[in-house]
Every structure is written in C-alpha cells, then in structure tokens.
C-alpha positions as CSV (number, residue, x, y, z in Angstrom):
1,M,177.6,81.5,181.0
2,E,174.2,82.8,179.8
3,A,173.2,82.0,176.2
4,G,170.3,83.1,174.1
5,G,166.9,82.5,175.6
6,G,168.2,82.9,179.1
7,Q,169.8,79.4,179.2
8,K,172.5,79.3,181.9
9,I,175.5,76.9,181.8
10,D,178.0,76.5,184.6
11,I,181.7,76.2,183.6
12,A,183.8,74.4,186.1
13,E,187.5,74.6,186.8
14,G,189.6,73.1,184.0
15,Q,187.0,73.8,181.3
16,F,187.2,76.3,178.5
17,F,184.8,78.6,176.7
18,G,184.7,81.0,173.7
19,E,185.3,78.3,171.1
20,I,182.0,78.9,169.2
21,S,182.8,82.5,168.2
22,L,186.5,81.6,167.8
23,L,185.7,79.0,165.1
24,S,182.7,80.7,163.5
25,G,184.2,84.2,163.4
26,R,180.8,85.6,164.4
27,R,180.0,87.8,167.4
28,R,179.8,86.3,170.9
29,A,176.5,84.3,171.3
30,A,176.6,84.3,175.1
31,T,177.6,86.4,178.1
32,V,180.1,85.0,180.5
33,R,180.3,86.2,184.1
34,A,182.5,85.2,187.0
35,A,180.4,83.6,189.7
36,E,183.3,83.9,192.1
37,S,186.9,85.0,192.1
38,C,188.8,83.1,189.5
39,V,192.0,83.1,187.4
40,L,191.6,82.6,183.6
41,L,194.1,81.9,180.8
42,E,193.2,83.8,177.7
43,S,194.4,82.8,174.2
44,P,194.1,85.1,171.2
45,R,192.1,83.8,168.3
46,R,195.0,83.8,166.0
47,E,197.2,81.8,168.3
48,M,194.5,79.3,169.2
49,I,193.9,78.6,165.5
50,K,197.6,78.0,165.0
51,L,197.6,75.6,168.0
52,M,194.6,73.7,166.6
53,N,196.3,73.4,163.2
54,S,199.5,72.2,164.7
55,Y,198.2,69.6,167.2
56,A,195.5,67.1,166.2
57,D,194.6,66.4,169.9
58,V,193.9,70.0,170.5
59,R,191.7,70.3,167.5
60,R,189.9,67.1,168.5
61,V,189.1,68.4,172.0
62,V,188.0,71.8,170.8
63,D,185.9,70.3,168.0
64,E,184.1,67.9,170.4
65,H,183.2,70.8,172.8
66,F,182.2,72.9,169.9
67,I,179.8,70.3,168.6
68,I,178.3,69.7,172.1
69,R,177.8,73.4,172.8
70,T,176.5,74.1,169.3
71,L,173.9,71.3,169.7
72,R,172.9,72.7,173.1
73,A,172.7,76.3,171.8
74,T,171.1,75.5,168.5
75,L,168.9,72.5,168.9
76,V,168.6,70.8,172.3
77,P,169.3,73.1,175.4
78,E,167.4,70.6,177.6
79,A,169.4,67.5,176.6
80,P,171.8,66.1,179.2
81,F,175.6,66.2,178.5
82,E,175.9,62.4,178.2
83,E,173.4,62.3,175.3
84,L,175.1,65.2,173.5
85,H,178.5,63.5,174.0
86,E,177.2,60.5,172.2
87,V,175.7,62.6,169.4
88,A,179.0,64.4,169.1
89,K,180.8,61.1,168.5
90,A,178.5,60.4,165.6
91,A,178.8,63.9,164.1
92,E,181.0,64.5,161.1
93,L,182.8,67.8,160.4
94,K,182.8,68.7,156.7
95,S,184.5,71.5,154.8
96,Y,183.4,73.2,151.7
97,K,185.0,75.7,149.3
98,A,183.0,78.7,148.0
99,G,180.6,77.4,145.4
100,D,180.6,73.8,146.7
101,I,177.2,72.1,146.9
102,L,176.2,70.6,150.3
103,F,173.2,68.9,148.7
104,S,171.1,69.4,145.6
105,E,167.4,69.7,145.0
106,G,166.0,66.2,144.4
107,D,168.7,64.4,146.3
108,E,167.9,61.8,149.0
109,A,167.6,63.4,152.4
110,D,170.2,61.6,154.6
111,S,171.6,64.2,157.0
112,V,171.2,67.6,158.6
113,H,173.9,70.3,158.6
114,L,174.7,72.7,161.5
115,I,176.7,75.5,159.9
116,R,179.9,75.9,162.0
117,S,181.6,78.7,160.0
118,G,180.9,80.5,156.8
119,S,177.5,80.7,155.2
120,V,175.2,79.0,152.6
121,S,172.6,80.1,150.1
122,I,169.4,78.1,149.5
123,S,168.0,78.0,146.0
124,K,165.1,76.4,144.2
125,R,164.4,75.8,140.5
126,I,161.5,78.2,139.7
127,G,160.3,79.1,136.3
128,G,163.2,77.3,134.6
129,R,166.0,79.1,136.6
130,D,167.6,78.8,140.0
131,I,166.3,81.4,142.4
132,V,168.0,82.0,145.8
133,T,165.3,81.8,148.4
134,S,167.4,82.3,151.6
135,Y,170.8,82.7,153.2
136,L,172.0,81.2,156.4
137,A,175.1,82.2,158.4
138,A,177.1,80.2,161.0
139,G,174.9,79.2,163.9
140,N,172.0,77.9,161.8
141,Y,171.0,74.5,160.6
142,V,169.7,73.2,157.2
143,G,168.5,69.9,155.8
144,E,165.8,69.1,158.4
145,M,162.8,69.4,156.0
146,G,163.6,66.3,154.0
147,L,164.3,64.2,157.1
148,L,161.0,65.1,158.8
149,G,158.9,64.6,155.6
150,N,160.8,61.5,154.6
151,A,161.2,63.1,151.2
152,N,163.9,64.2,148.8
153,R,165.7,67.5,149.2
154,S,163.4,70.4,148.3
155,A,166.2,72.9,147.6
156,T,169.9,73.2,146.7
157,V,172.3,74.4,149.4
158,C,175.5,76.0,148.3
159,A,178.5,77.4,150.3
160,T,178.8,81.1,149.6
161,V,182.3,81.2,151.1
162,A,184.6,78.7,152.7
163,T,182.3,76.9,155.0
164,E,182.4,74.2,157.7
165,S,179.4,72.2,158.9
166,I,178.6,69.6,161.5
167,S,176.8,66.8,159.7
168,L,174.4,64.6,161.6
169,D,173.1,61.5,159.8
170,A,169.4,60.8,159.6
171,V,169.3,58.1,162.2
172,T,171.2,60.2,164.8
173,F,169.0,63.3,164.1
174,L,165.7,61.5,164.2
175,S,166.7,59.7,167.4
176,M,167.3,63.0,169.0
177,L,163.8,64.1,167.9
178,D,162.3,61.0,169.5
179,R,164.1,61.5,172.8
180,N,163.4,65.3,173.0
181,P,159.8,66.3,172.3
182,G,160.7,69.9,172.7
183,L,163.2,69.7,169.9
184,R,160.7,68.0,167.6
185,S,158.2,70.8,168.2
186,R,160.8,73.5,167.5
187,V,162.0,71.8,164.3
188,Q,158.5,71.2,163.1
189,K,157.8,74.9,163.6
190,K,160.9,75.8,161.7
191,V,159.9,73.6,158.8
192,R,156.5,75.3,158.7
193,E,158.1,78.7,158.6
194,R,160.5,77.6,155.8
195,I,157.7,76.1,153.7
196,S,155.7,79.4,154.0
197,E,158.9,81.3,153.1
198,N,159.5,79.2,150.1
199,L,156.0,79.8,148.8
200,R,156.4,83.5,149.3
201,M,159.7,83.5,147.4
202,E,158.3,81.5,144.6
203,A,155.7,84.3,144.1
204,Q,158.4,87.1,144.2
205,P,161.6,85.8,142.5
206,E,162.9,89.4,142.2
207,A,163.7,89.3,146.0
208,G,165.9,86.2,145.2
209,D,167.7,88.2,142.5
210,I,168.7,90.8,145.1
211,I,170.0,88.2,147.5
212,T,172.0,86.6,144.6
213,F,173.5,90.0,143.8
214,L,174.6,90.6,147.4
215,M,176.2,87.1,147.6
216,Q,178.1,87.9,144.5
217,Q,179.5,91.0,146.2
218,G,181.0,88.9,149.0
219,L,178.3,89.5,151.6
220,G,178.3,85.8,152.4
221,E,181.4,86.3,154.6
222,A,180.3,89.7,156.0
223,T,179.1,90.3,159.5
224,D,178.1,93.9,159.0
225,V,177.8,95.8,155.7
226,L,177.0,99.4,154.6
227,L,174.2,99.6,152.0
228,I,172.7,102.6,150.4
229,D,169.1,102.9,149.1
230,E,169.5,104.7,145.8
231,S,165.9,105.6,145.8
232,L,166.6,107.8,148.9
233,C,170.2,108.9,148.3
234,I,170.5,112.5,147.1
235,G,174.3,112.4,146.5
236,C,175.1,114.9,149.2
237,D,178.2,112.9,150.4
238,H,177.4,113.7,154.0
239,C,178.3,110.1,154.8
240,E,181.8,110.4,153.4
241,K,182.3,113.8,155.0
242,A,181.1,112.6,158.4
243,C,183.5,109.6,158.2
244,A,186.4,111.9,157.3
245,E,185.7,114.3,160.1
246,T,185.4,111.4,162.6
247,H,188.7,109.8,161.5
248,G,191.2,112.6,161.2
249,G,190.4,113.8,157.7
250,T,190.5,110.5,155.8
251,S,187.2,108.9,154.8
252,R,187.0,105.1,155.2
253,L,184.3,104.8,152.5
254,D,183.7,105.7,148.9
255,R,180.0,106.2,148.4
256,A,180.0,106.4,144.6
257,A,182.2,103.4,144.1
258,G,180.8,99.9,144.1
259,P,178.0,98.1,142.3
260,T,174.2,98.7,142.3
261,Y,171.3,96.4,141.7
262,A,167.6,97.3,142.0
263,Q,168.4,100.5,143.8
264,V,170.5,98.7,146.4
265,H,174.1,100.1,146.3
266,V,177.1,98.5,147.9
267,P,179.7,101.2,148.4
268,T,183.3,100.6,149.1
269,S,183.4,100.1,152.8
270,C,184.5,97.3,155.1
271,R,182.3,94.3,155.5
272,H,183.9,93.2,158.8
273,C,184.3,89.6,157.5
274,E,183.8,86.7,159.9
275,D,187.3,85.5,158.9
276,P,189.0,88.7,157.9
277,H,191.5,88.5,155.0
278,C,193.3,91.5,156.4
279,M,194.2,89.6,159.6
280,K,196.0,86.8,157.9
281,D,199.4,88.4,157.4
282,C,199.8,91.3,159.8
283,P,203.4,91.2,161.2
284,P,202.6,93.3,164.3
285,D,199.2,91.7,164.8
286,A,197.7,95.1,164.7
287,I,194.2,94.1,163.4
288,H,191.7,93.0,166.0
289,R,188.0,92.3,166.4
290,A,186.2,94.4,169.1
291,P,183.7,92.8,171.5
292,N,180.8,93.8,169.2
293,G,182.4,92.4,166.1
294,E,184.0,95.5,164.6
295,V,187.3,94.7,162.8
296,Y,189.8,97.6,163.4
297,I,193.4,98.5,163.0
298,A,195.3,99.5,166.1
299,D,198.0,102.2,166.3
300,S,200.7,99.5,166.3
301,C,200.3,99.3,162.5
302,I,203.7,99.5,160.8
303,G,202.4,100.5,157.3
304,C,203.6,97.3,155.5
305,G,200.5,97.3,153.3
306,N,199.9,93.5,153.6
307,C,196.3,94.0,154.7
308,E,195.6,96.4,151.8
309,R,196.9,93.8,149.4
310,N,195.0,90.9,151.0
311,C,191.6,92.6,151.2
312,P,189.6,91.4,148.1
313,Y,187.1,94.3,148.5
314,D,189.6,97.2,148.3
315,V,188.3,98.8,151.5
316,I,191.7,99.4,153.1
317,Q,193.9,102.3,152.1
318,M,197.3,103.6,153.2
319,A,197.1,107.1,154.4
320,S,199.2,109.7,156.2
321,A,198.0,111.5,159.3
322,K,196.4,114.8,158.4
323,E,196.5,118.0,160.3
324,K,193.1,119.0,161.6
325,P,191.8,122.0,159.6
326,T,191.5,125.2,161.6
327,G,188.1,126.5,162.5
328,L,186.3,129.8,161.8
329,L,187.2,131.3,165.2
330,T,190.9,130.7,164.6
331,W,190.8,132.3,161.2
332,M,189.0,135.4,162.7
333,L,191.5,135.8,165.5
334,T,194.7,134.9,163.8
335,G,194.1,135.1,160.1
336,S,195.4,131.6,159.6
337,G,193.6,128.6,158.2
338,T,190.7,128.5,155.7
339,A,188.7,131.7,155.1
340,P,184.9,131.4,154.7
341,G,183.9,130.3,151.2
342,Q,187.3,128.8,150.5
343,R,187.9,125.0,150.1
344,E,189.5,123.4,153.0
345,V,192.8,121.7,152.3
346,A,194.1,119.4,155.0
347,A,197.9,119.3,154.9
348,E,199.5,115.9,155.3
349,T,202.1,115.5,158.0
350,A,205.5,114.0,157.4
351,S,204.5,110.9,159.2
352,E,204.6,107.5,157.4
353,K,201.5,106.1,155.9
354,K,199.5,103.5,157.9
355,A,196.6,101.3,157.0
356,V,193.1,102.7,157.7
357,K,189.7,101.2,157.3
358,C,186.1,101.4,158.6
359,D,185.9,100.6,162.3
360,M,182.2,101.2,162.5
361,C,182.9,104.1,164.8
362,K,183.2,101.6,167.6
363,D,184.2,104.3,170.1
364,L,181.2,106.5,169.4
365,S,178.1,105.9,171.4
366,G,175.8,107.0,168.6
367,G,176.9,104.4,166.1
368,P,178.5,104.8,162.7
369,A,178.9,108.5,161.7
370,C,178.0,107.8,158.1
371,V,174.6,106.4,159.0
372,R,173.9,109.2,161.4
373,A,174.9,111.9,158.9
374,C,172.6,110.7,156.1
375,P,169.7,113.2,155.9
376,T,167.3,110.9,154.1
377,G,168.0,107.6,155.8
378,A,169.5,106.1,152.7
379,A,172.6,104.7,154.4
380,I,172.1,101.7,156.6
381,R,174.4,99.2,158.3
382,M,173.1,95.7,158.9
383,S,174.1,92.1,158.8
384,P,173.5,90.1,155.6
385,S,170.9,88.0,157.5
386,E,169.0,91.1,158.4
387,F,169.0,92.4,154.9
388,V,167.9,89.1,153.4
389,T,164.9,89.1,155.8
390,L,164.2,92.7,154.8
391,A,164.5,91.8,151.1
392,K,162.0,89.0,151.5
393,R,159.4,91.2,153.1
394,A,159.9,94.0,150.6
395,G,159.7,91.7,147.7
C-alpha cells in the first residue's frame, strides 16, 4: 500500500485495508497493489457498516486499525507499530451532531482531535462577531496550537455535519512529540501556517462570510460541488444543455436555482456527499460511489423514489428515458424530426421513471460536461477545502 508522500506499507496475510475511506466517506487516500498473486475478500461499504453496527468486536478491531493507520498517515509515518498501538489504546472516539462544539475559544487546551468523518469549521471572535476562518474535512487534525503553546484555545471548532473525531489527550500527544522529532517539526510548521492564516483572515472577514455561507448550504458534507461565479456567468445555459445532451436529454442540474452570496452561486446539483443520504434506503442497492468519489445511480434502479425523498438538497429527480432528437441530416433525407429553426421536443418513451442525478460525467475523459461547456469559465467543480483555500486567497 502506497500512501501520500510515497510512504509504503506492507499488508500481510490476514490483515485488512480500506477502512479509512470506508469510515470517512472520502476518496481513497492510498493506492494498493498486489505484490504477488493473492486472494482477497471484498465487503461493500454498506454491508461492512452494518456488520460494525451489529457486532461490538468487529467495530473495536476496525476502530483500532483505523486509529493506527490514521496516526501513521496524518501524523507519524515513521513511528513503529508498537508505539502507535499504545497511542491507539489511549485514544478516545467522539461523536458530534451538526452544530455541536468540539471546543470553544478561551477553553483550556487539553486534547487534539483527528477528524475521522464529517468536517468542522473554525471560527474566531473578531470585531464583536464570530468569523469562520477555516474549514477542515476528514483526514485533518485540530487543537494542536493550544497544546504546543501551553495556552487556552485560540478559536472555536464546530461540527458542520455529523462528525467523528479521534481525541488524544495532552499527555499522550506531547509524549508523541517528544519521541518523534520529525512530528514536532511538522506540527510546529502547521502551527505557524495557521497563525499566519488567522492573521490574514482577521484582516479580511468577508472571506469568512463566504465560507459561512457555503457551510450553510451543506457543503460541509460535500466532497465535490458545482459553483458558478456570477461575475462571469452570462446566463447562456450551455452548462445545462451540455448536461442534458450527455445524459439522454435530461439535465442533472438547474443553473438558475439555488442561493447566491457575493457572486458565488450554488446551483441545484449533486454535492457527492461523503455519507450520501440517497444511499441510506435504496432497496436494490443501486447507488454507488465510483473509485474517484463520484456518487452515481446504476441501471438497476427500480424507480421507488426513496433517494429523491431522502436527498436534502433536491438534486435527484425521477425522469423517463427520452428519445434522442433526430439530427439535421435525418431531417434533410427523410423529412422527420425537427426542422431548422424549430424548437426540439424530445418525446418521452413509455418506460417507467427512474432516479437520475449528476454523476460528474465519470465515464467521460474530459471531465464534467457542464464545466467544459461554459464559455466564460464561470462554472467550476471543486472540493469544499479547495474553495475555502481559494476564498482565503481572494479575500
């Protein structure tokens, strides 16, 4: 297994892998290759989560391995397994609902949190109001600044969606720093970056307002979102047309719908949530996540409509298959179809309606058709973390 930074980990017979993305809902963080011929047992995410919820021993083993591998991937890749095993014993898994506070500005710094699933916003009291200064998704850590500086919390950390964290108490975390000089150096660098970032955000609170707006639109649980820069958009609807042409005549997005703040528009389009609401009650198990993170609906959909009802963002619709409009050549040769200058009307077939949603054009090598069709570059797809970084720079 090759993780970020080129770190390689051997997985022996009887061990398992894949639990980090399984629990966080995020894209794979490592590449796994077979070093020799082997036989693997694969368990779908949905079934594995059911198994963990049904048997405490299964959850305990998966949780322990998750903590060890997260520590190795996030903090201490050089630490021996024995040390991480002891740290995992001292770690505490905590769960938070959307809006819950992990810790508040001014609190005593007594722990560091590794975000296991979900996401958090970081805010500071600036000019008499709370300003969001950053956003962290699963795979990041928070709370180290107070521990290193032996000071109180410098910001408030709040769960933007249902979130789980791995909490390490101050003694355990500081002991890890003492035993691993490389970790101390990396954490100190991260602290310096965050201090600089906080100073920059204090000088430009409007960037924090944009981040707050996006979190209110549910981007805290998104992995990829379509945004439109209203200062560039000319209202041509090429994005919608390209989407419809790519998906049998039915557009998966509504450009005009959705809220706008400071020229940032969030159209009605799938956010590809880390823990998709649409997956939770699909009788034929027709909703899947592709290797690159795209959530899509397979042809086995039975049209029950559960996913449409469960999606809080109204991005799923029930649609019938449509006949492909005839082209100009067909009209010239046969006289059938749409004549030049006439509005195309795609006739619905008698087939039953099925659920459709954005699949990020996962089968197209060029990427999402909506983005490629935009003549001004107003339409962009990115992760919330990428946009937050962009907002900070732009602000």
